C-alpha positions as a Python dict, from the first residue, in 0.01 Angstrom:
ca = {
    (1, 'M'): (0, 0, 0),
    (2, 'S'): (295, 12, -241),
    (3, 'A'): (282, -266, -498),
    (4, 'T'): (661, -267, -530),
    (5, 'V'): (730, -384, -173),
    (6, 'D'): (650, -730, -43),
    (7, 'P'): (590, -656, 327),
    (8, 'V'): (635, -1019, 433),
    (9, 'S'): (978, -1057, 271),
    (10, 'A'): (1086, -716, 395),
    (11, 'L'): (984, -800, 751),
    (12, 'L'): (1149, -1144, 755),
    (13, 'D'): (1471, -1003, 608),
    (14, 'W'): (1475, -744, 884),
    (15, 'Y'): (1400, -1008, 1146),
    (16, 'D'): (1684, -1232, 1029),
    (17, 'K'): (1925, -948, 1102),
    (18, 'N'): (1760, -790, 1407),
    (19, 'A'): (1572, -1058, 1604),
    (20, 'R'): (1579, -999, 1978),
    (21, 'S'): (1780, -1243, 2186),
    (22, 'L'): (1531, -1377, 2441),
    (23, 'P'): (1594, -1665, 2684),
    (24, 'W'): (1290, -1861, 2561),
    (25, 'R'): (1355, -1807, 2191),
    (26, 'A'): (1533, -2075, 1987),
    (27, 'R'): (1843, -1968, 1802),
    (28, 'R'): (1828, -1969, 1428),
    (29, 'G'): (1853, -2323, 1297),
    (30, 'Q'): (1738, -2475, 1626),
    (31, 'K'): (1396, -2625, 1687),
    (32, 'P'): (1189, -2430, 1941),
    (33, 'D'): (1120, -2602, 2274),
    (34, 'P'): (740, -2605, 2324),
    (35, 'Y'): (786, -2600, 2702),
    (36, 'H'): (990, -2280, 2679),
    (37, 'V'): (744, -2121, 2437),
    (38, 'W'): (443, -2210, 2652),
    (39, 'L'): (605, -2099, 2978),
    (40, 'S'): (712, -1766, 2833),
    (41, 'E'): (374, -1697, 2675),
    (42, 'I'): (193, -1762, 3004),
    (43, 'M'): (435, -1534, 3190),
    (44, 'L'): (409, -1262, 2926),
    (45, 'Q'): (33, -1229, 2967),
    (46, 'Q'): (-19, -875, 3099),
    (47, 'T'): (353, -857, 3187),
    (48, 'T'): (654, -698, 3016),
    (49, 'V'): (949, -884, 2867),
    (50, 'T'): (1189, -709, 3107),
    (51, 'T'): (990, -831, 3408),
    (52, 'V'): (948, -1184, 3274),
    (53, 'K'): (1311, -1262, 3185),
    (54, 'P'): (1443, -1330, 3539),
    (55, 'Y'): (1129, -1524, 3633),
    (56, 'F'): (1157, -1742, 3324),
    (57, 'E'): (1523, -1815, 3395),
    (58, 'K'): (1445, -1895, 3760),
    (59, 'F'): (1166, -2134, 3657),
    (60, 'L'): (1398, -2319, 3421),
    (61, 'R'): (1653, -2360, 3699),
    (62, 'L'): (1388, -2493, 3937),
    (63, 'F'): (1169, -2680, 3688),
    (64, 'P'): (1380, -2753, 3378),
    (65, 'T'): (1117, -2969, 3206),
    (66, 'I'): (740, -2997, 3189),
    (67, 'D'): (763, -3319, 3393),
    (68, 'A'): (965, -3143, 3664),
    (69, 'L'): (704, -2868, 3683),
    (70, 'A'): (420, -3121, 3693),
    (71, 'A'): (585, -3298, 3986),
    (72, 'A'): (654, -2981, 4185),
    (73, 'E'): (472, -2891, 4506),
    (74, 'D'): (208, -2620, 4465),
    (75, 'E'): (375, -2397, 4722),
    (76, 'A'): (713, -2421, 4548),
    (77, 'V'): (560, -2303, 4221),
    (78, 'M'): (364, -2023, 4387),
    (79, 'A'): (679, -1911, 4568),
    (80, 'A'): (873, -1901, 4242),
    (81, 'W'): (589, -1700, 4085),
    (82, 'A'): (555, -1451, 4373),
    (83, 'G'): (573, -1091, 4254),
    (84, 'L'): (480, -1169, 3895),
    (85, 'G'): (111, -1106, 3964),
    (86, 'Y'): (-209, -1248, 3814),
    (87, 'Y'): (-172, -1559, 4028),
    (88, 'S'): (-439, -1757, 3848),
    (89, 'R'): (-174, -1798, 3577),
    (90, 'A'): (49, -1990, 3819),
    (91, 'R'): (-235, -2217, 3927),
    (92, 'N'): (-329, -2287, 3566),
    (93, 'L'): (39, -2341, 3486),
    (94, 'L'): (46, -2630, 3731),
    (95, 'K'): (-287, -2771, 3611),
    (96, 'C'): (-169, -2760, 3251),
    (97, 'A'): (169, -2917, 3328),
    (98, 'R'): (8, -3202, 3521),
    (99, 'L'): (-250, -3265, 3250),
    (100, 'I'): (18, -3277, 2980),
    (101, 'A'): (232, -3511, 3191),
    (102, 'A'): (-61, -3738, 3271),
    (103, 'E'): (-260, -3738, 2947),
    (104, 'H'): (-18, -3633, 2672),
    (105, 'D'): (294, -3822, 2779),
    (106, 'G'): (472, -3495, 2853),
    (107, 'A'): (433, -3355, 2500),
    (108, 'F'): (233, -3048, 2405),
    (109, 'P'): (-29, -3093, 2133),
    (110, 'D'): (73, -2911, 1817),
    (111, 'E'): (-270, -2804, 1690),
    (112, 'E'): (-433, -2476, 1791),
    (113, 'D'): (-769, -2633, 1882),
    (114, 'A'): (-605, -2892, 2107),
    (115, 'L'): (-394, -2625, 2276),
    (116, 'L'): (-709, -2423, 2343),
    (117, 'S'): (-848, -2708, 2552),
    (118, 'L'): (-562, -2683, 2804),
    (119, 'P'): (-592, -2487, 3132),
    (120, 'G'): (-483, -2124, 3110),
    (121, 'I'): (-447, -2120, 2732),
    (122, 'G'): (-674, -1878, 2547),
    (123, 'P'): (-698, -1792, 2176),
    (124, 'Y'): (-389, -1570, 2161),
    (125, 'T'): (-167, -1807, 2359),
    (126, 'A'): (-284, -2111, 2161),
    (127, 'A'): (-208, -1933, 1834),
    (128, 'A'): (132, -1814, 1958),
    (129, 'I'): (237, -2163, 2072),
    (130, 'A'): (109, -2325, 1752),
    (131, 'A'): (296, -2074, 1536),
    (132, 'I'): (621, -2036, 1730),
    (133, 'A'): (669, -2386, 1870),
    (134, 'F'): (521, -2589, 1583),
    (135, 'N'): (536, -2355, 1281),
    (136, 'R'): (161, -2379, 1224),
    (137, 'E'): (-13, -2110, 1018),
    (138, 'A'): (-179, -1967, 1327),
    (139, 'V'): (-251, -1599, 1380),
    (140, 'P'): (-153, -1467, 1725),
    (141, 'V'): (-249, -1102, 1772),
    (142, 'D'): (-111, -913, 2071),
    (143, 'G'): (-88, -540, 2136),
    (144, 'N'): (232, -506, 1934),
    (145, 'I'): (79, -676, 1632),
    (146, 'E'): (-240, -469, 1657),
    (147, 'R'): (-32, -151, 1652),
    (148, 'V'): (192, -261, 1365),
    (149, 'L'): (-96, -366, 1139),
    (150, 'A'): (-317, -69, 1223),
    (151, 'R'): (-32, 154, 1104),
    (152, 'L'): (66, -57, 804),
    (153, 'Y'): (-289, -41, 666),
    (154, 'G'): (-381, 301, 809),
    (155, 'L'): (-677, 161, 1003),
    (156, 'E'): (-847, 436, 1205),
    (157, 'T'): (-1132, 236, 1360),
    (158, 'P'): (-1078, 242, 1739),
    (159, 'L'): (-995, -71, 1934),
    (160, 'P'): (-1151, -304, 2036),
    (161, 'A'): (-1388, -281, 1737),
    (162, 'L'): (-1084, -303, 1508),
    (163, 'K'): (-972, -645, 1635),
    (164, 'P'): (-1158, -868, 1381),
    (165, 'L'): (-1018, -672, 1086),
    (166, 'I'): (-666, -682, 1233),
    (167, 'K'): (-688, -1061, 1260),
    (168, 'Q'): (-809, -1083, 901),
    (169, 'K'): (-523, -865, 777),
    (170, 'N'): (-273, -1068, 978),
    (171, 'Q'): (-406, -1396, 836),
    (172, 'S'): (-362, -1264, 483),
    (173, 'L'): (9, -1200, 546),
    (174, 'V'): (118, -1519, 727),
    (175, 'P'): (372, -1703, 508),
    (176, 'A'): (323, -2079, 480),
    (177, 'D'): (694, -2153, 517),
    (178, 'R'): (779, -1933, 821),
    (179, 'P'): (468, -1858, 1029),
    (180, 'G'): (657, -1882, 1359),
    (181, 'D'): (929, -1642, 1249),
    (182, 'F'): (666, -1409, 1105),
    (183, 'A'): (475, -1393, 1435),
    (184, 'Q'): (793, -1322, 1630),
    (185, 'A'): (906, -1067, 1373),
    (186, 'M'): (579, -878, 1412),
    (187, 'M'): (619, -882, 1791),
    (188, 'D'): (979, -761, 1764),
    (189, 'L'): (888, -485, 1519),
    (190, 'G'): (625, -352, 1755),
    (191, 'A'): (851, -380, 2059),
    (192, 'T'): (1160, -215, 1908),
    (193, 'L'): (1070, 17, 1618),
    (194, 'C'): (694, 54, 1578),
    (195, 'T'): (657, 165, 1939),
    (196, 'P'): (351, 342, 2084),
    (197, 'K'): (534, 675, 2106),
    (198, 'R'): (790, 809, 1859),
    (199, 'P'): (803, 510, 1621),
    (200, 'N'): (1137, 485, 1440),
    (201, 'C'): (990, 493, 1091),
    (202, 'L'): (1317, 577, 913),
    (203, 'I'): (1471, 233, 972),
    (204, 'C'): (1149, 33, 975),
    (205, 'P'): (1130, -249, 717),
    (206, 'W'): (777, -129, 641),
    (207, 'H'): (884, 231, 589),
    (208, 'K'): (766, 238, 227),
    (209, 'P'): (435, 49, 241),
    (210, 'C'): (317, 195, 575),
    (211, 'Q'): (0, 393, 506),
    (212, 'A'): (-4, 561, 846),
    (213, 'R'): (346, 699, 787),
    (214, 'H'): (242, 832, 446),
    (215, 'S'): (-57, 1004, 609),
    (216, 'G'): (147, 1136, 900),
    (217, 'I'): (-72, 964, 1159),
    (218, 'A'): (149, 673, 1269),
    (219, 'E'): (181, 784, 1630),
    (220, 'S'): (-196, 824, 1666),
    (221, 'L'): (-270, 462, 1569),
    (222, 'P'): (-421, 240, 1680),
    (223, 'Q'): (-695, 455, 1819),
    (224, 'K'): (-862, 329, 2134),
    (225, 'A'): (-1208, 380, 2273),
    (226, 'P'): (-1201, 600, 2586),
    (227, 'K'): (-1117, 406, 2901),
    (228, 'K'): (-1369, 394, 3178),
    (229, 'P'): (-1226, 502, 3514),
    (230, 'K'): (-1138, 211, 3741),
    (231, 'P'): (-1388, 152, 4022),
    (232, 'E'): (-1256, 232, 4370),
    (233, 'R'): (-1262, -14, 4659),
    (234, 'S'): (-1141, 30, 5014),
    (235, 'G'): (-1089, -193, 5313),
    (236, 'T'): (-884, -269, 5620),
    (237, 'V'): (-588, -501, 5666),
    (238, 'Y'): (-508, -647, 6010),
    (239, 'W'): (-161, -689, 6158),
    (240, 'L'): (-189, -932, 6451),
    (241, 'E'): (141, -1006, 6623),
    (242, 'N'): (210, -1272, 6889),
    (243, 'A'): (461, -1275, 7174),
    (244, 'K'): (727, -1429, 6948),
    (245, 'G'): (705, -1140, 6704),
    (246, 'E'): (523, -1357, 6447),
    (247, 'V'): (241, -1213, 6240),
    (248, 'L'): (-84, -1384, 6143),
    (249, 'L'): (-143, -1465, 5777),
    (250, 'H'): (-400, -1677, 5600),
    (251, 'R'): (-406, -1862, 5272),
    (252, 'R'): (-681, -1743, 5043),
    (253, 'P'): (-902, -1990, 4852),
    (254, 'D'): (-764, -2115, 4521),
    (255, 'K'): (-1031, -1936, 4319),
    (256, 'G'): (-1068, -1559, 4311),
    (257, 'L'): (-840, -1265, 4371),
    (258, 'L'): (-494, -1359, 4499),
    (259, 'G'): (-612, -1719, 4494),
    (260, 'G'): (-398, -1963, 4690),
    (261, 'M'): (-167, -1689, 4818),
    (262, 'L'): (-61, -1612, 5175),
    (263, 'C'): (-207, -1277, 5279),
    (264, 'F'): (-261, -1066, 5587),
    (265, 'P'): (-621, -1086, 5707),
    (266, 'S'): (-838, -808, 5567),
    (267, 'S'): (-1199, -701, 5524),
    (268, 'G'): (-1419, -459, 5336),
    (269, 'W'): (-1293, -501, 4980),
    (270, 'D'): (-1357, -869, 4895),
    (271, 'A'): (-1667, -974, 5086),
    (272, 'A'): (-1632, -1347, 5026),
    (273, 'N'): (-1297, -1343, 5207),
    (274, 'D'): (-1356, -1098, 5492),
    (275, 'S'): (-1146, -1186, 5795),
    (276, 'P'): (-1314, -1303, 6120),
    (277, 'L'): (-1058, -1108, 6327),
    (278, 'P'): (-1269, -793, 6385),
    (279, 'A'): (-1544, -1008, 6537),
    (280, 'T'): (-1304, -1240, 6721),
    (281, 'L'): (-1099, -953, 6866),
    (282, 'P'): (-1332, -653, 6859),
    (283, 'A'): (-1122, -432, 7085),
    (284, 'Q'): (-765, -308, 7111),
    (285, 'W'): (-704, -245, 6740),
    (286, 'T'): (-477, 52, 6680),
    (287, 'A'): (-501, 243, 6353),
    (288, 'L'): (-160, 275, 6186),
    (289, 'D'): (-51, 581, 5992),
    (290, 'G'): (-65, 575, 5616),
    (291, 'E'): (-246, 349, 5374),
    (292, 'V'): (-165, 103, 5100),
    (293, 'V'): (-282, 161, 4744),
    (294, 'H'): (-281, -114, 4484),
    (295, 'V'): (-423, -121, 4132),
    (296, 'F'): (-577, -446, 4013),
    (297, 'T'): (-690, -504, 3654),
    (298, 'H'): (-1049, -403, 3724),
    (299, 'F'): (-1033, -176, 4029),
    (300, 'R'): (-815, 43, 4249),
    (301, 'L'): (-783, -63, 4612),
    (302, 'T'): (-700, 150, 4916),
    (303, 'L'): (-631, -33, 5244),
    (304, 'K'): (-608, 119, 5589),
    (305, 'M'): (-406, -75, 5846),
    (306, 'Q'): (-487, -175, 6202),
    (307, 'A'): (-268, -362, 6449),
    (308, 'Q'): (-276, -527, 6789),
    (309, 'N'): (-91, -788, 6991),
    (310, 'A'): (-258, -1128, 7014),
    (311, 'P'): (-417, -1169, 7358),
    (312, 'K'): (-329, -1464, 7579),
    (313, 'G'): (-516, -1776, 7478),
    (314, 'F'): (-586, -1658, 7124),
    (315, 'R'): (-615, -1949, 6880),
    (316, 'K'): (-551, -1881, 6517),
    (317, 'P'): (-841, -1955, 6279),
    (318, 'R'): (-833, -2234, 6025),
    (319, 'D'): (-612, -2176, 5719),
    (320, 'H'): (-406, -1920, 5914),
    (321, 'I'): (-39, -1941, 6008),
    (322, 'W'): (207, -1745, 6218),
    (323, 'L'): (508, -1616, 6026),
    (324, 'H'): (800, -1404, 6143),
    (325, 'P'): (871, -1089, 5937),
    (326, 'R'): (1223, -1215, 5866),
    (327, 'D'): (1060, -1488, 5657),
    (328, 'F'): (825, -1263, 5459),
    (329, 'A'): (1063, -1227, 5166),
    (330, 'E'): (1067, -1605, 5115),
    (331, 'A'): (696, -1658, 5174),
    (332, 'A'): (565, -1582, 4824),
    (333, 'L'): (353, -1291, 4942),
    (334, 'P'): (177, -1113, 4653),
    (335, 'S'): (275, -756, 4568),
    (336, 'L'): (-18, -606, 4758),
    (337, 'M'): (84, -782, 5079),
    (338, 'Q'): (449, -690, 5029),
    (339, 'K'): (333, -329, 5025),
    (340, 'V'): (148, -389, 5352),
    (341, 'W'): (440, -532, 5548),
    (342, 'K'): (675, -267, 5417),
    (343, 'A'): (425, 5, 5518),
    (344, 'V'): (408, -141, 5870),
    (345, 'L'): (776, -218, 5925),
    (346, 'L'): (942, 47, 5708),
    (347, 'P'): (724, 356, 5756),
}
């Protein structure tokens, strides 16, 4: 790396002029709001900035403070989260808010270890909150930072084996006076210039010291170990309609896939939550055309659809409700189930 360029100063100078304007980010000279930082970091897990922005703004309108979120009804929070995916985040969001309200007098702890003890907060999120909200010398490492540092140092070891060295390199750069700005600058650099494809090296603040650019391999870094193909699962989803035009849904258990969410009954893909409908109503199911495909983090799911009208005297099972299709949009159905009702009603 060039001895004539201080990468930290170069990056912070660039950041001071080019920082992204994000709804959760404090303006220069203002103190960050830990609630905003925490909420955004939870939402940004496995989710893009573009997707998160409107959800973050909606949450602040509905739950402007940590105390307001802690006092909210579970269903109101899940409804506000609907469509953002990874629903365990929403459940942990509520648990964390209530714990902070009850045990921390509504104030987030400012140390990384204490943050790690809170529901839904892992090593990256704890480090990000400590650095950004409290200016602690913590070392958050996300995908953007991995890419930026792999290129800066020309590190060709594939991920995930490279992660420990990336963290070490990051720790060596963190400035004592501006760790929060440094973390956000690294994220911004990766998101705007040091992108996965066609990095804009000519205007990058690390143009000179970047070893990958000098070697002509910037776009190939970081290298990644080959991905294993996602396992395939398949099942059936059941559309049971009553005389009022309402459709049967059930609320899944809090733990597990789509935990706590309203879903159409289904079977064959998540054995612990197979619907009793095929045994309760063994006849008269009609196979519908088409199928619904949805990709979860760890598998790819294909659902076939079957429908029938509820027979006279049918009593809905426990934890099931009748809901009219006109109310689906407001019912906080997860993305998979939105695909189902659209496949049935909008073929």
